[in-house]
TIVO-2410 file (N, C-alpha, C; in nm, 3 decimals):
# residues 118
REC num residu      c1      c2      c3 atome chaine
REC   1      M  -1.755   2.297  -0.143     N      A
REC   1      M  -1.616   2.294  -0.148    CA      A
REC   1      M  -1.544   2.386  -0.072     C      A
REC   2      N  -1.452   2.355   0.013     N      A
REC   2      N  -1.391   2.446   0.090    CA      A
REC   2      N  -1.256   2.511   0.021     C      A
REC   3      N  -1.190   2.609   0.073     N      A
REC   3      N  -1.083   2.690   0.011    CA      A
REC   3      N  -0.964   2.594  -0.003     C      A
REC   4      D  -0.939   2.507   0.073     N      A
REC   4      D  -0.823   2.417   0.071    CA      A
REC   4      D  -0.840   2.323  -0.053     C      A
REC   5      F  -0.965   2.289  -0.071     N      A
REC   5      F  -0.988   2.202  -0.188    CA      A
REC   5      F  -0.970   2.268  -0.315     C      A
REC   6      E  -1.025   2.384  -0.329     N      A
REC   6      E  -1.015   2.467  -0.443    CA      A
REC   6      E  -0.870   2.496  -0.485     C      A
REC   7      K  -0.793   2.540  -0.381     N      A
REC   7      K  -0.658   2.566  -0.402    CA      A
REC   7      K  -0.583   2.423  -0.450     C      A
REC   8      A  -0.596   2.332  -0.377     N      A
REC   8      A  -0.527   2.206  -0.433    CA      A
REC   8      A  -0.587   2.160  -0.567     C      A
REC   9      F  -0.704   2.181  -0.589     N      A
REC   9      F  -0.765   2.133  -0.731    CA      A
REC   9      F  -0.702   2.228  -0.832     C      A
REC  10      E  -0.692   2.375  -0.812     N      A
REC  10      E  -0.630   2.448  -0.916    CA      A
REC  10      E  -0.493   2.402  -0.947     C      A
REC  11      T  -0.409   2.362  -0.828     N      A
REC  11      T  -0.276   2.330  -0.884    CA      A
REC  11      T  -0.275   2.190  -0.940     C      A
REC  12      F  -0.381   2.106  -0.911     N      A
REC  12      F  -0.374   1.971  -0.989    CA      A
REC  12      F  -0.414   1.998  -1.135     C      A
REC  13      L  -0.532   2.085  -1.157     N      A
REC  13      L  -0.553   2.113  -1.291    CA      A
REC  13      L  -0.443   2.159  -1.373     C      A
REC  14      A  -0.374   2.271  -1.313     N      A
REC  14      A  -0.252   2.314  -1.373    CA      A
REC  14      A  -0.160   2.211  -1.415     C      A
REC  15      G  -0.122   2.134  -1.321     N      A
REC  15      G  -0.035   2.015  -1.343    CA      A
REC  15      G  -0.089   1.923  -1.449     C      A
REC  16      C  -0.211   1.885  -1.447     N      A
REC  16      C  -0.268   1.801  -1.564    CA      A
REC  16      C  -0.250   1.865  -1.704     C      A
REC  17      N  -0.281   1.997  -1.709     N      A
REC  17      N  -0.263   2.076  -1.834    CA      A
REC  17      N  -0.131   2.074  -1.874     C      A
REC  18      K  -0.030   2.089  -1.791     N      A
REC  18      K   0.109   2.093  -1.810    CA      A
REC  18      K   0.161   1.949  -1.867     C      A
REC  19      I   0.119   1.846  -1.808     N      A
REC  19      I   0.141   1.706  -1.857    CA      A
REC  19      I   0.086   1.685  -1.994     C      A
REC  20      V  -0.027   1.728  -2.021     N      A
REC  20      V  -0.092   1.713  -2.152    CA      A
REC  20      V  -0.004   1.792  -2.263     C      A
REC  21      E   0.026   1.905  -2.220     N      A
REC  21      E   0.095   1.996  -2.310    CA      A
REC  21      E   0.252   1.957  -2.347     C      A
REC  22      D   0.311   1.889  -2.244     N      A
REC  22      D   0.442   1.828  -2.266    CA      A
REC  22      D   0.438   1.695  -2.343     C      A
REC  23      A   0.314   1.646  -2.376     N      A
REC  23      A   0.316   1.522  -2.453    CA      A
REC  23      A   0.324   1.552  -2.589     C      A
REC  24      N   0.326   1.677  -2.630     N      A
REC  24      N   0.350   1.713  -2.775    CA      A
REC  24      N   0.243   1.634  -2.873     C      A
REC  25      L   0.122   1.647  -2.850     N      A
REC  25      L   0.019   1.571  -2.928    CA      A
REC  25      L   0.008   1.645  -3.056     C      A
REC  26      C  -0.037   1.586  -3.152     N      A
REC  26      C  -0.047   1.641  -3.290    CA      A
REC  26      C  -0.152   1.763  -3.297     C      A
REC  27      R  -0.247   1.757  -3.191     N      A
REC  27      R  -0.345   1.872  -3.189    CA      A
REC  27      R  -0.320   1.944  -3.056     C      A
REC  28      E  -0.359   2.062  -3.051     N      A
REC  28      E  -0.367   2.136  -2.927    CA      A
REC  28      E  -0.472   2.089  -2.830     C      A
REC  29      T  -0.429   2.043  -2.704     N      A
REC  29      T  -0.512   1.971  -2.613    CA      A
REC  29      T  -0.503   2.034  -2.486     C      A
REC  30      K  -0.613   2.049  -2.414     N      A
REC  30      K  -0.625   2.091  -2.282    CA      A
REC  30      K  -0.732   2.009  -2.191     C      A
REC  31      V  -0.724   2.016  -2.067     N      A
REC  31      V  -0.802   1.954  -1.979    CA      A
REC  31      V  -0.895   2.048  -1.911     C      A
REC  32      V  -1.022   2.024  -1.940     N      A
REC  32      V  -1.135   2.119  -1.885    CA      A
REC  32      V  -1.226   2.039  -1.789     C      A
REC  33      I  -1.292   2.115  -1.709     N      A
REC  33      I  -1.370   2.081  -1.602    CA      A
REC  33      I  -1.523   2.066  -1.647     C      A
REC  34      R  -1.572   1.938  -1.611     N      A
REC  34      R  -1.722   1.905  -1.622    CA      A
REC  34      R  -1.774   1.879  -1.492     C      A
REC  35      G  -1.871   1.967  -1.453     N      A
REC  35      G  -1.916   1.946  -1.302    CA      A
REC  35      G  -1.989   1.822  -1.257     C      A
REC  36      G  -1.996   1.804  -1.136     N      A
REC  36      G  -2.078   1.697  -1.086    CA      A
REC  36      G  -2.083   1.718  -0.925     C      A
REC  37      R  -2.190   1.656  -0.873     N      A
REC  37      R  -2.215   1.668  -0.745    CA      A
REC  37      R  -2.107   1.610  -0.647     C      A
REC  38      K  -2.092   1.471  -0.667     N      A
REC  38      K  -1.997   1.401  -0.570    CA      A
REC  38      K  -1.863   1.401  -0.651     C      A
REC  39      F  -1.857   1.379  -0.769     N      A
REC  39      F  -1.736   1.378  -0.839    CA      A
REC  39      F  -1.724   1.490  -0.958     C      A
REC  40      L  -1.595   1.559  -0.975     N      A
REC  40      L  -1.570   1.645  -1.075    CA      A
REC  40      L  -1.525   1.566  -1.185     C      A
REC  41      A  -1.566   1.583  -1.306     N      A
REC  41      A  -1.501   1.510  -1.419    CA      A
REC  41      A  -1.415   1.612  -1.501     C      A
REC  42      L  -1.292   1.573  -1.523     N      A
REC  42      L  -1.208   1.641  -1.597    CA      A
REC  42      L  -1.195   1.580  -1.738     C      A
REC  43      D  -1.233   1.655  -1.845     N      A
REC  43      D  -1.227   1.607  -1.981    CA      A
REC  43      D  -1.120   1.654  -2.057     C      A
REC  44      R  -1.049   1.576  -2.156     N      A
REC  44      R  -0.944   1.620  -2.255    CA      A
REC  44      R  -1.034   1.664  -2.367     C      A
REC  45      S  -0.990   1.787  -2.398     N      A
REC  45      S  -1.056   1.846  -2.521    CA      A
REC  45      S  -0.952   1.885  -2.609     C      A
REC  46      E  -0.959   1.884  -2.746     N      A
REC  46      E  -0.879   1.910  -2.853    CA      A
REC  46      E  -0.947   2.031  -2.937     C      A
REC  47      L  -0.847   2.115  -2.988     N      A
REC  47      L  -0.887   2.210  -3.076    CA      A
REC  47      L  -0.881   2.166  -3.229     C      A
REC  48      G  -0.970   2.173  -3.318     N      A
REC  48      G  -0.980   2.129  -3.438    CA      A
REC  48      G  -1.079   2.206  -3.521     C      A
REC  49      R  -1.065   2.176  -3.648     N      A
REC  49      R  -1.137   2.267  -3.753    CA      A
REC  49      R  -1.275   2.159  -3.785     C      A
REC  50      Y  -1.378   2.224  -3.751     N      A
REC  50      Y  -1.523   2.154  -3.759    CA      A
REC  50      Y  -1.611   2.256  -3.856     C      A
REC  51      N  -1.658   2.223  -3.963     N      A
REC  51      N  -1.743   2.294  -4.038    CA      A
REC  51      N  -1.679   2.436  -4.071     C      A
REC  52      G  -1.557   2.427  -4.104     N      A
REC  52      G  -1.480   2.538  -4.149    CA      A
REC  52      G  -1.429   2.640  -4.027     C      A
REC  53      E  -1.463   2.607  -3.893     N      A
REC  53      E  -1.430   2.708  -3.809    CA      A
REC  53      E  -1.346   2.619  -3.685     C      A
REC  54      M  -1.257   2.680  -3.611     N      A
REC  54      M  -1.185   2.611  -3.510    CA      A
REC  54      M  -1.269   2.597  -3.396     C      A
REC  55      K  -1.275   2.488  -3.324     N      A
REC  55      K  -1.365   2.460  -3.207    CA      A
REC  55      K  -1.286   2.375  -3.113     C      A
REC  56      W  -1.323   2.382  -2.993     N      A
REC  56      W  -1.279   2.294  -2.876    CA      A
REC  56      W  -1.383   2.175  -2.862     C      A
REC  57      T  -1.335   2.057  -2.877     N      A
REC  57      T  -1.423   1.943  -2.874    CA      A
REC  57      T  -1.379   1.836  -2.763     C      A
REC  58      T  -1.460   1.800  -2.693     N      A
REC  58      T  -1.426   1.695  -2.583    CA      A
REC  58      T  -1.405   1.559  -2.654     C      A
REC  59      T  -1.280   1.491  -2.613     N      A
REC  59      T  -1.253   1.375  -2.687    CA      A
REC  59      T  -1.269   1.256  -2.583     C      A
REC  60      S  -1.244   1.282  -2.447     N      A
REC  60      S  -1.263   1.170  -2.352    CA      A
REC  60      S  -1.242   1.221  -2.231     C      A
REC  61      V  -1.272   1.136  -2.135     N      A
REC  61      V  -1.273   1.188  -1.981    CA      A
REC  61      V  -1.121   1.156  -1.936     C      A
REC  62      H  -1.057   1.260  -1.876     N      A
REC  62      H  -0.915   1.244  -1.825    CA      A
REC  62      H  -0.919   1.177  -1.696     C      A
REC  63      C  -1.016   1.220  -1.608     N      A
REC  63      C  -1.006   1.156  -1.468    CA      A
REC  63      C  -1.122   1.216  -1.391     C      A
REC  64      F  -1.151   1.156  -1.267     N      A
REC  64      F  -1.260   1.206  -1.189    CA      A
REC  64      F  -1.188   1.253  -1.058     C      A
REC  65      I  -1.237   1.355  -0.982     N      A
REC  65      I  -1.196   1.393  -0.862    CA      A
REC  65      I  -1.314   1.391  -0.763     C      A
REC  66      A  -1.295   1.321  -0.647     N      A
REC  66      A  -1.394   1.324  -0.554    CA      A
REC  66      A  -1.412   1.443  -0.477     C      A
REC  67      T  -1.526   1.514  -0.466     N      A
REC  67      T  -1.554   1.622  -0.401    CA      A
REC  67      T  -1.582   1.637  -0.251     C      A
REC  68      E  -1.622   1.505  -0.206     N      A
REC  68      E  -1.641   1.508  -0.052    CA      A
REC  68      E  -1.624   1.350  -0.025     C      A
REC  69      D  -1.597   1.335   0.105     N      A
REC  69      D  -1.583   1.202   0.169    CA      A
REC  69      D  -1.750   1.121   0.135     C      A
REC  70      G  -1.710   0.973   0.103     N      A
REC  70      G  -1.841   0.908   0.096    CA      A
REC  70      G  -1.823   0.768   0.082     C      A
REC  71      H  -1.924   0.710   0.055     N      A
REC  71      H  -1.924   0.566   0.040    CA      A
REC  71      H  -2.043   0.520  -0.056     C      A
REC  72      S  -2.023   0.418  -0.135     N      A
REC  72      S  -2.124   0.357  -0.214    CA      A
REC  72      S  -2.096   0.221  -0.224     C      A
REC  73      K  -2.207   0.140  -0.255     N      A
REC  73      K  -2.193  -0.002  -0.279    CA      A
REC  73      K  -2.077  -0.030  -0.384     C      A
REC  74      Y  -2.079   0.041  -0.499     N      A
REC  74      Y  -1.984   0.011  -0.610    CA      A
REC  74      Y  -1.853   0.052  -0.574     C      A
REC  75      M  -1.840   0.184  -0.514     N      A
REC  75      M  -1.708   0.242  -0.502    CA      A
REC  75      M  -1.630   0.203  -0.373     C      A
REC  76      G  -1.718   0.164  -0.265     N      A
REC  76      G  -1.671   0.153  -0.133    CA      A
REC  76      G  -1.631   0.280  -0.077     C      A
REC  77      H  -1.525   0.307   0.016     N      A
REC  77      H  -1.517   0.432   0.069    CA      A
REC  77      H  -1.414   0.506  -0.008     C      A
REC  78      Y  -1.450   0.642  -0.019     N      A
REC  78      Y  -1.351   0.741  -0.088    CA      A
REC  78      Y  -1.345   0.873  -0.011     C      A
REC  79      K  -1.244   0.938  -0.020     N      A
REC  79      K  -1.222   1.069   0.049    CA      A
REC  79      K  -1.219   1.184  -0.045     C      A
REC  80      A  -1.249   1.302  -0.001     N      A
REC  80      A  -1.253   1.418  -0.096    CA      A
REC  80      A  -1.101   1.434  -0.143     C      A
REC  81      G  -1.101   1.473  -0.265     N      A
REC  81      G  -0.965   1.478  -0.331    CA      A
REC  81      G  -0.915   1.365  -0.394     C      A
REC  82      D  -0.978   1.247  -0.389     N      A
REC  82      D  -0.932   1.130  -0.439    CA      A
REC  82      D  -0.935   1.155  -0.603     C      A
REC  83      V  -0.822   1.101  -0.674     N      A
REC  83      V  -0.815   1.103  -0.813    CA      A
REC  83      V  -0.841   0.965  -0.854     C      A
REC  84      L  -0.959   0.964  -0.953     N      A
REC  84      L  -1.010   0.818  -0.995    CA      A
REC  84      L  -1.004   0.814  -1.158     C      A
REC  85      K  -0.965   0.698  -1.199     N      A
REC  85      K  -0.951   0.668  -1.339    CA      A
REC  85      K  -1.097   0.648  -1.377     C      A
REC  86      P  -1.145   0.681  -1.508     N      A
REC  86      P  -1.279   0.669  -1.553    CA      A
REC  86      P  -1.310   0.533  -1.588     C      A
REC  87      A  -1.424   0.470  -1.535     N      A
REC  87      A  -1.472   0.353  -1.587    CA      A
REC  87      A  -1.550   0.362  -1.713     C      A
REC  88      S  -1.620   0.488  -1.733     N      A
REC  88      S  -1.706   0.507  -1.843    CA      A
REC  88      S  -1.704   0.657  -1.839     C      A
REC  89      Y  -1.777   0.732  -1.938     N      A
REC  89      Y  -1.783   0.882  -1.954    CA      A
REC  89      Y  -1.850   0.933  -1.826     C      A
REC  90      K  -1.943   0.860  -1.758     N      A
REC  90      K  -2.023   0.915  -1.656    CA      A
REC  90      K  -1.972   0.853  -1.501     C      A
REC  91      K  -1.891   0.762  -1.504     N      A
REC  91      K  -1.856   0.690  -1.377    CA      A
REC  91      K  -1.731   0.666  -1.349     C      A
REC  92      P  -1.661   0.693  -1.232     N      A
REC  92      P  -1.530   0.672  -1.194    CA      A
REC  92      P  -1.504   0.515  -1.187     C      A
REC  93      A  -1.389   0.467  -1.196     N      A
REC  93      A  -1.344   0.338  -1.149    CA      A
REC  93      A  -1.314   0.320  -1.004     C      A
REC  94      R  -1.314   0.220  -0.944     N      A
REC  94      R  -1.280   0.209  -0.821    CA      A
REC  94      R  -1.140   0.221  -0.804     C      A
REC  95      H  -1.098   0.237  -0.670     N      A
REC  95      H  -0.952   0.261  -0.625    CA      A
REC  95      H  -0.901   0.382  -0.683     C      A
REC  96      A  -0.876   0.466  -0.575     N      A
REC  96      A  -0.807   0.601  -0.591    CA      A
REC  96      A  -0.667   0.578  -0.635     C      A
REC  97      R  -0.637   0.664  -0.748     N      A
REC  97      R  -0.482   0.661  -0.801    CA      A
REC  97      R  -0.403   0.772  -0.737     C      A
REC  98      G  -0.442   0.837  -0.640     N      A
REC  98      G  -0.379   0.936  -0.565    CA      A
REC  98      G  -0.479   1.024  -0.514     C      A
REC  99      N  -0.441   1.148  -0.448     N      A
REC  99      N  -0.515   1.241  -0.384    CA      A
REC  99      N  -0.462   1.368  -0.406     C      A
REC 100      I  -0.537   1.485  -0.422     N      A
REC 100      I  -0.489   1.616  -0.450    CA      A
REC 100      I  -0.433   1.673  -0.339     C      A
REC 101      F  -0.461   1.614  -0.218     N      A
REC 101      F  -0.387   1.680  -0.094    CA      A
REC 101      F  -0.253   1.612  -0.057     C      A
REC 102      D  -0.225   1.498  -0.136     N      A
REC 102      D  -0.091   1.448  -0.128    CA      A
REC 102      D   0.023   1.543  -0.150     C      A
REC 103      A   0.161   1.508  -0.103     N      A
REC 103      A   0.264   1.584  -0.115    CA      A
REC 103      A   0.301   1.616  -0.279     C      A
REC 104      N   0.262   1.519  -0.366     N      A
REC 104      N   0.294   1.539  -0.511    CA      A
REC 104      N   0.165   1.603  -0.565     C      A
REC 105      N   0.068   1.620  -0.503     N      A
REC 105      N  -0.064   1.686  -0.557    CA      A
REC 105      N  -0.144   1.582  -0.640     C      A
REC 106      G  -0.132   1.466  -0.627     N      A
REC 106      G  -0.204   1.356  -0.697    CA      A
REC 106      G  -0.158   1.347  -0.849     C      A
REC 107      L  -0.041   1.400  -0.873     N      A
REC 107      L   0.008   1.398  -1.021    CA      A
REC 107      L   0.120   1.287  -1.028     C      A
REC 108      A   0.149   1.207  -0.930     N      A
REC 108      A   0.259   1.106  -0.952    CA      A
REC 108      A   0.215   0.998  -1.054     C      A
REC 109      A   0.091   0.957  -1.050     N      A
REC 109      A   0.049   0.845  -1.149    CA      A
REC 109      A  -0.016   0.891  -1.266     C      A
REC 110      M  -0.015   1.030  -1.303     N      A
REC 110      M  -0.086   1.087  -1.407    CA      A
REC 110      M   0.008   1.070  -1.531     C      A
REC 111      S  -0.046   1.056  -1.648     N      A
REC 111      S   0.004   1.067  -1.786    CA      A
REC 111      S  -0.083   1.150  -1.869     C      A
REC 112      W  -0.055   1.179  -1.993     N      A
REC 112      W  -0.141   1.269  -2.061    CA      A
REC 112      W  -0.272   1.175  -2.099     C      A
REC 113      T  -0.271   1.044  -2.077     N      A
REC 113      T  -0.418   0.985  -2.094    CA      A
REC 113      T  -0.491   0.974  -1.977     C      A
REC 114      G  -0.429   1.026  -1.861     N      A
REC 114      G  -0.502   1.017  -1.734    CA      A
REC 114      G  -0.420   0.917  -1.628     C      A
REC 115      P  -0.502   0.896  -1.523     N      A
REC 115      P  -0.437   0.816  -1.418    CA      A
REC 115      P  -0.392   0.680  -1.464     C      A
REC 116      A  -0.278   0.640  -1.402     N      A
REC 116      A  -0.219   0.504  -1.430    CA      A
REC 116      A  -0.316   0.381  -1.395     C      A
REC 117      Y  -0.293   0.267  -1.467     N      A
REC 117      Y  -0.370   0.130  -1.414    CA      A
REC 117      Y  -0.295   0.105  -1.277     C      A
REC 118      L  -0.382   0.024  -1.204     N      A
REC 118      L  -0.304  -0.031  -1.067    CA      A
REC 118      L  -0.197  -0.139  -1.103     C      A
***
């Protein structure tokens, strides 16, 4: 990953956390990074009491971010920085919902649940 990607990703992640924070959910929630080679997964985690202690637990996948340009039979063409809705816990859905290099940093179609449907 290059320096431009890292800067754009940091502002995107901060924006996602602000959107989740502004949703005023009943539990404290944040978006955290789960690594990947071609796609970074951003998971939504909640703070809750488990076995008497407070812990952060992953509740769902928030979105995927493409780390490089590429092509696959399932996905078609995708560009570095594409914001993708999750199809499952391990796989992004087709069609980008935005790009972190856009003027709005890919946050235009984001809500606290993740990227919008098409």
